[in-house]
N, C-alpha and C positions, 0 to 999 in steps of 0.2 A: 906462160904469159906473165906470171908474177916475177919470174927471174928477169925477163926482158925489161919490165917496168923498173925493178930495183937496179938493174945494171945501168939503165938510162939515168936514174937518179943519183947513183953512187959511183958508177964506173965499175971496173972489175977489181973490187977491193974486198977485204974481210968484212967491211961494214955492209956491203951489198949482200954478202952471204948471210950475215946475221939478220938483216932485214927480211930476207927470204925465209929463213927459219922461223922468225916471228910470225910472218904472214901465214905460213903453213900450219903453225901451231894454232893460230887463231881460227883458220878454216876448219881444222880438225876439231877444235872445241865446239864450234857451231854445229858441225855435223853430228858430233856425239850428243849434244844437247837435244837436237831434233829427234835423233834415234831414241833417246831416253824418254822424251815426251810421248812419242808414239807407242813405245813399249808400255808406258804407264797407262795410256788410254786403252790399249788392247788387253792388258792383263790385270789392271787395277792395282798394281804395286810398282814401286820404283825398280829400275833396272838394277839387278843384283850387283853388278860390277861397280856401278856408281854409288849405290847405297853402302857398299863396303869400303868406299874410298879408294878403290883400286886405281892404279896408274896405267897409262898406255905403255904396252911393252913394244919396243921397236927392235 
């Protein structure tokens, strides 16, 4: 869905690919933040990975 939107906006270009990557990174950050908040509520401490400043491994 994001790819189709970006393709309509930018065509099939490197700019569209970069826009898609930015969109996916944003969605991933939101998802990670929600997970970390729920983890904190459940265990009473920050998510260890986020507390350590770890990065997402792809």
